[in-house]
VEXFI-814070 format. One record per residue (C-alpha): x, y, z; residue number from 1; residue in three letters; chain. Coordinates in steps of 0.05 Angstrom, whole numbers, m for minus. Layout:
BEGIN
<site x="X" y="Y" z="Z" n="NUM" res="ALA" chain="A"/>
...
REM end
This chain:
BEGIN
<site x="m214" y="831" z="2880" n="1" res="UNK" chain="A"/>
<site x="m166" y="804" z="2930" n="2" res="UNK" chain="A"/>
<site x="m176" y="805" z="3008" n="3" res="UNK" chain="A"/>
<site x="m122" y="856" z="3013" n="4" res="UNK" chain="A"/>
<site x="m154" y="906" z="2966" n="5" res="UNK" chain="A"/>
<site x="m223" y="893" z="3002" n="6" res="UNK" chain="A"/>
<site x="m188" y="909" z="3067" n="7" res="UNK" chain="A"/>
<site x="m153" y="967" z="3037" n="8" res="UNK" chain="A"/>
<site x="m223" y="999" z="3013" n="9" res="UNK" chain="A"/>
<site x="m251" y="993" z="3082" n="10" res="UNK" chain="A"/>
<site x="m189" y="1025" z="3115" n="11" res="UNK" chain="A"/>
<site x="m190" y="1081" z="3062" n="12" res="UNK" chain="A"/>
<site x="m261" y="1098" z="3071" n="13" res="UNK" chain="A"/>
<site x="m253" y="1096" z="3150" n="14" res="UNK" chain="A"/>
<site x="m198" y="1142" z="3146" n="15" res="UNK" chain="A"/>
<site x="m233" y="1188" z="3096" n="16" res="UNK" chain="A"/>
<site x="m295" y="1187" z="3138" n="17" res="UNK" chain="A"/>
<site x="m263" y="1193" z="3204" n="18" res="UNK" chain="A"/>
<site x="m299" y="1130" z="3228" n="19" res="UNK" chain="A"/>
<site x="m277" y="1072" z="3272" n="20" res="UNK" chain="A"/>
<site x="m297" y="1001" z="3257" n="21" res="UNK" chain="A"/>
<site x="m299" y="949" z="3312" n="22" res="UNK" chain="A"/>
<site x="m257" y="903" z="3270" n="23" res="UNK" chain="A"/>
<site x="m244" y="885" z="3194" n="24" res="UNK" chain="A"/>
<site x="m285" y="824" z="3175" n="25" res="UNK" chain="A"/>
<site x="m255" y="762" z="3201" n="26" res="UNK" chain="A"/>
<site x="m233" y="739" z="3131" n="27" res="UNK" chain="A"/>
<site x="m202" y="802" z="3113" n="28" res="UNK" chain="A"/>
<site x="m161" y="808" z="3175" n="29" res="UNK" chain="A"/>
<site x="m85" y="799" z="3165" n="30" res="UNK" chain="A"/>
<site x="m63" y="736" z="3189" n="31" res="UNK" chain="A"/>
<site x="14" y="745" z="3177" n="32" res="UNK" chain="A"/>
<site x="57" y="806" z="3172" n="33" res="UNK" chain="A"/>
<site x="61" y="796" z="3099" n="34" res="UNK" chain="A"/>
<site x="m14" y="801" z="3093" n="35" res="UNK" chain="A"/>
<site x="m12" y="866" z="3134" n="36" res="UNK" chain="A"/>
<site x="40" y="896" z="3085" n="37" res="UNK" chain="A"/>
<site x="m4" y="869" z="3026" n="38" res="UNK" chain="A"/>
<site x="m63" y="911" z="3053" n="39" res="UNK" chain="A"/>
<site x="m16" y="969" z="3062" n="40" res="UNK" chain="A"/>
<site x="8" y="963" z="2988" n="41" res="UNK" chain="A"/>
<site x="m65" y="959" z="2969" n="42" res="UNK" chain="A"/>
<site x="m77" y="1020" z="3005" n="43" res="UNK" chain="A"/>
<site x="m26" y="1062" z="2972" n="44" res="UNK" chain="A"/>
<site x="m43" y="1036" z="2902" n="45" res="UNK" chain="A"/>
<site x="m121" y="1053" z="2914" n="46" res="UNK" chain="A"/>
<site x="m122" y="1115" z="2954" n="47" res="UNK" chain="A"/>
<site x="m129" y="1183" z="2921" n="48" res="UNK" chain="A"/>
<site x="m79" y="1212" z="2975" n="49" res="UNK" chain="A"/>
<site x="m14" y="1231" z="2951" n="50" res="UNK" chain="A"/>
<site x="55" y="1199" z="2978" n="51" res="UNK" chain="A"/>
<site x="93" y="1253" z="3020" n="52" res="UNK" chain="A"/>
<site x="139" y="1208" z="3049" n="53" res="UNK" chain="A"/>
<site x="144" y="1150" z="3103" n="54" res="UNK" chain="A"/>
<site x="140" y="1135" z="3174" n="55" res="UNK" chain="A"/>
<site x="176" y="1083" z="3218" n="56" res="UNK" chain="A"/>
<site x="142" y="1058" z="3280" n="57" res="UNK" chain="A"/>
<site x="158" y="1010" z="3338" n="58" res="UNK" chain="A"/>
<site x="228" y="1033" z="3345" n="59" res="UNK" chain="A"/>
<site x="242" y="1019" z="3418" n="60" res="UNK" chain="A"/>
<site x="240" y="949" z="3453" n="61" res="UNK" chain="A"/>
<site x="178" y="968" z="3496" n="62" res="UNK" chain="A"/>
<site x="139" y="985" z="3435" n="63" res="UNK" chain="A"/>
<site x="159" y="923" z="3394" n="64" res="UNK" chain="A"/>
<site x="143" y="877" z="3457" n="65" res="UNK" chain="A"/>
<site x="73" y="912" z="3462" n="66" res="UNK" chain="A"/>
<site x="60" y="896" z="3392" n="67" res="UNK" chain="A"/>
<site x="96" y="828" z="3390" n="68" res="UNK" chain="A"/>
<site x="144" y="849" z="3338" n="69" res="UNK" chain="A"/>
<site x="217" y="834" z="3330" n="70" res="UNK" chain="A"/>
<site x="236" y="897" z="3286" n="71" res="UNK" chain="A"/>
<site x="203" y="963" z="3273" n="72" res="UNK" chain="A"/>
<site x="146" y="977" z="3222" n="73" res="UNK" chain="A"/>
<site x="141" y="1025" z="3164" n="74" res="UNK" chain="A"/>
<site x="89" y="1057" z="3127" n="75" res="UNK" chain="A"/>
<site x="64" y="1116" z="3084" n="76" res="UNK" chain="A"/>
<site x="54" y="1190" z="3104" n="77" res="UNK" chain="A"/>
<site x="5" y="1224" z="3059" n="78" res="UNK" chain="A"/>
<site x="17" y="1298" z="3034" n="79" res="UNK" chain="A"/>
<site x="m55" y="1317" z="3051" n="80" res="UNK" chain="A"/>
<site x="m42" y="1296" z="3127" n="81" res="UNK" chain="A"/>
<site x="24" y="1331" z="3131" n="82" res="UNK" chain="A"/>
<site x="12" y="1398" z="3170" n="83" res="UNK" chain="A"/>
<site x="58" y="1454" z="3191" n="84" res="UNK" chain="A"/>
<site x="61" y="1468" z="3268" n="85" res="UNK" chain="A"/>
<site x="11" y="1478" z="3297" n="86" res="UNK" chain="A"/>
<site x="m42" y="1434" z="3280" n="87" res="UNK" chain="A"/>
<site x="m115" y="1442" z="3304" n="88" res="UNK" chain="A"/>
<site x="m158" y="1375" z="3304" n="89" res="UNK" chain="A"/>
<site x="m230" y="1395" z="3299" n="90" res="UNK" chain="A"/>
<site x="m262" y="1331" z="3286" n="91" res="UNK" chain="A"/>
<site x="m251" y="1256" z="3282" n="92" res="UNK" chain="A"/>
<site x="m231" y="1250" z="3356" n="93" res="UNK" chain="A"/>
<site x="m257" y="1178" z="3358" n="94" res="UNK" chain="A"/>
<site x="m203" y="1159" z="3310" n="95" res="UNK" chain="A"/>
<site x="m142" y="1196" z="3344" n="96" res="UNK" chain="A"/>
<site x="m107" y="1147" z="3386" n="97" res="UNK" chain="A"/>
<site x="m54" y="1185" z="3416" n="98" res="UNK" chain="A"/>
<site x="6" y="1229" z="3405" n="99" res="UNK" chain="A"/>
<site x="79" y="1214" z="3396" n="100" res="UNK" chain="A"/>
<site x="143" y="1261" z="3395" n="101" res="UNK" chain="A"/>
<site x="185" y="1245" z="3337" n="102" res="UNK" chain="A"/>
<site x="247" y="1268" z="3302" n="103" res="UNK" chain="A"/>
<site x="232" y="1278" z="3231" n="104" res="UNK" chain="A"/>
<site x="271" y="1287" z="3174" n="105" res="UNK" chain="A"/>
<site x="268" y="1319" z="3100" n="106" res="UNK" chain="A"/>
<site x="314" y="1284" z="3044" n="107" res="UNK" chain="A"/>
<site x="356" y="1326" z="2997" n="108" res="UNK" chain="A"/>
<site x="369" y="1269" z="2951" n="109" res="UNK" chain="A"/>
<site x="342" y="1205" z="2926" n="110" res="UNK" chain="A"/>
<site x="354" y="1137" z="2966" n="111" res="UNK" chain="A"/>
<site x="350" y="1086" z="2911" n="112" res="UNK" chain="A"/>
<site x="334" y="1014" z="2926" n="113" res="UNK" chain="A"/>
<site x="393" y="991" z="2885" n="114" res="UNK" chain="A"/>
<site x="443" y="1025" z="2938" n="115" res="UNK" chain="A"/>
<site x="418" y="981" z="2992" n="116" res="UNK" chain="A"/>
<site x="443" y="960" z="3046" n="117" res="UNK" chain="A"/>
<site x="446" y="1030" z="3077" n="118" res="UNK" chain="A"/>
<site x="479" y="1044" z="3145" n="119" res="UNK" chain="A"/>
<site x="470" y="1106" z="3186" n="120" res="UNK" chain="A"/>
<site x="534" y="1133" z="3160" n="121" res="UNK" chain="A"/>
<site x="517" y="1125" z="3084" n="122" res="UNK" chain="A"/>
<site x="444" y="1150" z="3097" n="123" res="UNK" chain="A"/>
<site x="463" y="1220" z="3130" n="124" res="UNK" chain="A"/>
<site x="491" y="1249" z="3069" n="125" res="UNK" chain="A"/>
<site x="417" y="1249" z="3037" n="126" res="UNK" chain="A"/>
<site x="385" y="1291" z="3096" n="127" res="UNK" chain="A"/>
<site x="372" y="1361" z="3086" n="128" res="UNK" chain="A"/>
<site x="346" y="1381" z="3152" n="129" res="UNK" chain="A"/>
<site x="319" y="1357" z="3214" n="130" res="UNK" chain="A"/>
<site x="251" y="1374" z="3248" n="131" res="UNK" chain="A"/>
<site x="217" y="1367" z="3313" n="132" res="UNK" chain="A"/>
<site x="153" y="1335" z="3300" n="133" res="UNK" chain="A"/>
<site x="88" y="1303" z="3327" n="134" res="UNK" chain="A"/>
<site x="59" y="1240" z="3296" n="135" res="UNK" chain="A"/>
<site x="m17" y="1238" z="3315" n="136" res="UNK" chain="A"/>
<site x="m36" y="1168" z="3316" n="137" res="UNK" chain="A"/>
<site x="m97" y="1142" z="3279" n="138" res="UNK" chain="A"/>
<site x="m141" y="1083" z="3299" n="139" res="UNK" chain="A"/>
<site x="m192" y="1057" z="3248" n="140" res="UNK" chain="A"/>
<site x="m205" y="993" z="3279" n="141" res="UNK" chain="A"/>
<site x="m219" y="986" z="3351" n="142" res="UNK" chain="A"/>
<site x="m192" y="915" z="3357" n="143" res="UNK" chain="A"/>
<site x="m122" y="936" z="3327" n="144" res="UNK" chain="A"/>
<site x="m84" y="928" z="3393" n="145" res="UNK" chain="A"/>
<site x="m104" y="855" z="3394" n="146" res="UNK" chain="A"/>
<site x="m77" y="845" z="3326" n="147" res="UNK" chain="A"/>
<site x="m2" y="869" z="3346" n="148" res="UNK" chain="A"/>
<site x="40" y="894" z="3292" n="149" res="UNK" chain="A"/>
<site x="m4" y="868" z="3236" n="150" res="UNK" chain="A"/>
<site x="m57" y="913" z="3258" n="151" res="UNK" chain="A"/>
<site x="m11" y="970" z="3260" n="152" res="UNK" chain="A"/>
<site x="17" y="961" z="3194" n="153" res="UNK" chain="A"/>
<site x="m50" y="943" z="3158" n="154" res="UNK" chain="A"/>
<site x="m83" y="1011" z="3185" n="155" res="UNK" chain="A"/>
<site x="m35" y="1058" z="3151" n="156" res="UNK" chain="A"/>
<site x="15" y="1043" z="3198" n="157" res="UNK" chain="A"/>
<site x="m23" y="1078" z="3254" n="158" res="UNK" chain="A"/>
<site x="m20" y="1145" z="3222" n="159" res="UNK" chain="A"/>
<site x="m70" y="1201" z="3230" n="160" res="UNK" chain="A"/>
<site x="m29" y="1265" z="3215" n="161" res="UNK" chain="A"/>
<site x="42" y="1289" z="3218" n="162" res="UNK" chain="A"/>
<site x="61" y="1358" z="3247" n="163" res="UNK" chain="A"/>
<site x="131" y="1385" z="3235" n="164" res="UNK" chain="A"/>
<site x="161" y="1448" z="3264" n="165" res="UNK" chain="A"/>
<site x="218" y="1494" z="3240" n="166" res="UNK" chain="A"/>
<site x="280" y="1465" z="3197" n="167" res="UNK" chain="A"/>
<site x="346" y="1452" z="3229" n="168" res="UNK" chain="A"/>
<site x="393" y="1446" z="3171" n="169" res="UNK" chain="A"/>
<site x="457" y="1451" z="3209" n="170" res="UNK" chain="A"/>
<site x="438" y="1388" z="3246" n="171" res="UNK" chain="A"/>
<site x="506" y="1360" z="3246" n="172" res="UNK" chain="A"/>
<site x="518" y="1400" z="3305" n="173" res="UNK" chain="A"/>
<site x="471" y="1365" z="3345" n="174" res="UNK" chain="A"/>
<site x="477" y="1300" z="3386" n="175" res="UNK" chain="A"/>
<site x="415" y="1271" z="3368" n="176" res="UNK" chain="A"/>
<site x="416" y="1208" z="3414" n="177" res="UNK" chain="A"/>
<site x="424" y="1258" z="3475" n="178" res="UNK" chain="A"/>
<site x="377" y="1308" z="3446" n="179" res="UNK" chain="A"/>
<site x="318" y="1312" z="3499" n="180" res="UNK" chain="A"/>
<site x="245" y="1314" z="3485" n="181" res="UNK" chain="A"/>
<site x="192" y="1333" z="3533" n="182" res="UNK" chain="A"/>
<site x="116" y="1312" z="3519" n="183" res="UNK" chain="A"/>
<site x="69" y="1363" z="3547" n="184" res="UNK" chain="A"/>
<site x="m8" y="1363" z="3559" n="185" res="UNK" chain="A"/>
<site x="m35" y="1428" z="3577" n="186" res="UNK" chain="A"/>
<site x="33" y="1449" z="3595" n="187" res="UNK" chain="A"/>
<site x="50" y="1395" z="3643" n="188" res="UNK" chain="A"/>
<site x="105" y="1342" z="3629" n="189" res="UNK" chain="A"/>
<site x="75" y="1275" z="3623" n="190" res="UNK" chain="A"/>
<site x="139" y="1241" z="3594" n="191" res="UNK" chain="A"/>
<site x="209" y="1257" z="3578" n="192" res="UNK" chain="A"/>
<site x="259" y="1219" z="3532" n="193" res="UNK" chain="A"/>
<site x="313" y="1232" z="3480" n="194" res="UNK" chain="A"/>
<site x="337" y="1209" z="3409" n="195" res="UNK" chain="A"/>
<site x="366" y="1149" z="3439" n="196" res="UNK" chain="A"/>
<site x="298" y="1117" z="3448" n="197" res="UNK" chain="A"/>
<site x="295" y="1115" z="3373" n="198" res="UNK" chain="A"/>
<site x="334" y="1055" z="3352" n="199" res="UNK" chain="A"/>
<site x="393" y="1087" z="3389" n="200" res="UNK" chain="A"/>
<site x="399" y="1146" z="3343" n="201" res="UNK" chain="A"/>
<site x="342" y="1170" z="3299" n="202" res="UNK" chain="A"/>
<site x="386" y="1167" z="3237" n="203" res="UNK" chain="A"/>
<site x="389" y="1091" z="3249" n="204" res="UNK" chain="A"/>
<site x="313" y="1093" z="3236" n="205" res="UNK" chain="A"/>
<site x="325" y="1124" z="3168" n="206" res="UNK" chain="A"/>
<site x="375" y="1068" z="3153" n="207" res="UNK" chain="A"/>
<site x="329" y="1011" z="3172" n="208" res="UNK" chain="A"/>
<site x="270" y="1045" z="3126" n="209" res="UNK" chain="A"/>
<site x="311" y="1052" z="3071" n="210" res="UNK" chain="A"/>
<site x="334" y="979" z="3074" n="211" res="UNK" chain="A"/>
<site x="260" y="955" z="3086" n="212" res="UNK" chain="A"/>
<site x="234" y="992" z="3031" n="213" res="UNK" chain="A"/>
<site x="282" y="967" z="2984" n="214" res="UNK" chain="A"/>
<site x="264" y="899" z="3001" n="215" res="UNK" chain="A"/>
<site x="190" y="913" z="2981" n="216" res="UNK" chain="A"/>
<site x="205" y="950" z="2916" n="217" res="UNK" chain="A"/>
<site x="202" y="1023" z="2938" n="218" res="UNK" chain="A"/>
<site x="251" y="1077" z="2951" n="219" res="UNK" chain="A"/>
<site x="253" y="1143" z="2984" n="220" res="UNK" chain="A"/>
<site x="262" y="1207" z="2942" n="221" res="UNK" chain="A"/>
<site x="286" y="1278" z="2947" n="222" res="UNK" chain="A"/>
<site x="238" y="1324" z="2979" n="223" res="UNK" chain="A"/>
<site x="203" y="1268" z="3019" n="224" res="UNK" chain="A"/>
<site x="191" y="1268" z="3094" n="225" res="UNK" chain="A"/>
<site x="212" y="1217" z="3140" n="226" res="UNK" chain="A"/>
<site x="189" y="1208" z="3215" n="227" res="UNK" chain="A"/>
<site x="234" y="1165" z="3253" n="228" res="UNK" chain="A"/>
<site x="187" y="1136" z="3306" n="229" res="UNK" chain="A"/>
<site x="165" y="1157" z="3373" n="230" res="UNK" chain="A"/>
<site x="214" y="1183" z="3424" n="231" res="UNK" chain="A"/>
<site x="155" y="1190" z="3472" n="232" res="UNK" chain="A"/>
<site x="86" y="1159" z="3462" n="233" res="UNK" chain="A"/>
<site x="35" y="1141" z="3441" n="234" res="UNK" chain="A"/>
<site x="4" y="1179" z="3497" n="235" res="UNK" chain="A"/>
<site x="m74" y="1198" z="3496" n="236" res="UNK" chain="A"/>
<site x="m95" y="1268" z="3511" n="237" res="UNK" chain="A"/>
<site x="m164" y="1289" z="3524" n="238" res="UNK" chain="A"/>
<site x="m211" y="1325" z="3475" n="239" res="UNK" chain="A"/>
<site x="m204" y="1401" z="3488" n="240" res="UNK" chain="A"/>
<site x="m128" y="1396" z="3509" n="241" res="UNK" chain="A"/>
<site x="m60" y="1420" z="3479" n="242" res="UNK" chain="A"/>
<site x="m5" y="1373" z="3466" n="243" res="UNK" chain="A"/>
<site x="60" y="1399" z="3460" n="244" res="UNK" chain="A"/>
<site x="129" y="1369" z="3440" n="245" res="UNK" chain="A"/>
<site x="190" y="1411" z="3466" n="246" res="UNK" chain="A"/>
<site x="251" y="1386" z="3433" n="247" res="UNK" chain="A"/>
<site x="298" y="1438" z="3467" n="248" res="UNK" chain="A"/>
<site x="350" y="1463" z="3416" n="249" res="UNK" chain="A"/>
<site x="312" y="1431" z="3361" n="250" res="UNK" chain="A"/>
<site x="244" y="1474" z="3376" n="251" res="UNK" chain="A"/>
<site x="174" y="1456" z="3394" n="252" res="UNK" chain="A"/>
<site x="108" y="1431" z="3361" n="253" res="UNK" chain="A"/>
<site x="39" y="1438" z="3384" n="254" res="UNK" chain="A"/>
<site x="m26" y="1402" z="3369" n="255" res="UNK" chain="A"/>
<site x="m92" y="1432" z="3392" n="256" res="UNK" chain="A"/>
<site x="m143" y="1375" z="3401" n="257" res="UNK" chain="A"/>
<site x="m208" y="1409" z="3400" n="258" res="UNK" chain="A"/>
<site x="m278" y="1380" z="3407" n="259" res="UNK" chain="A"/>
REM end
């Protein structure tokens, strides 16, 4: 068994059991970004969870700088952790690392690897609908921040769950870069942003993802979800609180973070 497979099995078990390790064994920690994606590939190959879509992370300069990254990162969304609004988290609080307000998309058509490179313009025709969403950030290794982007990528790209609101099918009428987002905890605004904080436009995130996945031998499929990256967050919230994402004309999503 390879080191990537050994690391993957530990991370799969930690996610399943909602437990946080101090760190991966030193010999299993990803030394390079390629090592981290090898662990992620092994997670997808070895987990019993079903692929439901994809996520993009590190989609603004601040997030990239914090993770010592030069571009965004990507990872899988598993169907068993994709939840319709609202979500209630009743356990596993020790592996919840925060909450992010995100623009999400559902695909109406396949986006084959053979079509790369994609642009925002070429990717737009494959979008079925836009959704307000929250990504709940997962943290299975306590030392992940010290690993930067390598730790994020290896640890399920930082995903705990993905919560989506109502579909907006006539999304072309919206000015997504200027669509405002308010991040609320117990009804109090703690951050505000807009779609421009996601690579200038959330659709740019989809184009980046399609090209990235094509380079790894993957492709996006009709019916899959894509969450485009944090417009706000990750921002922690105390156990017992309610986190809300208010997207104005796009709607609202809520997560009840119970004990």
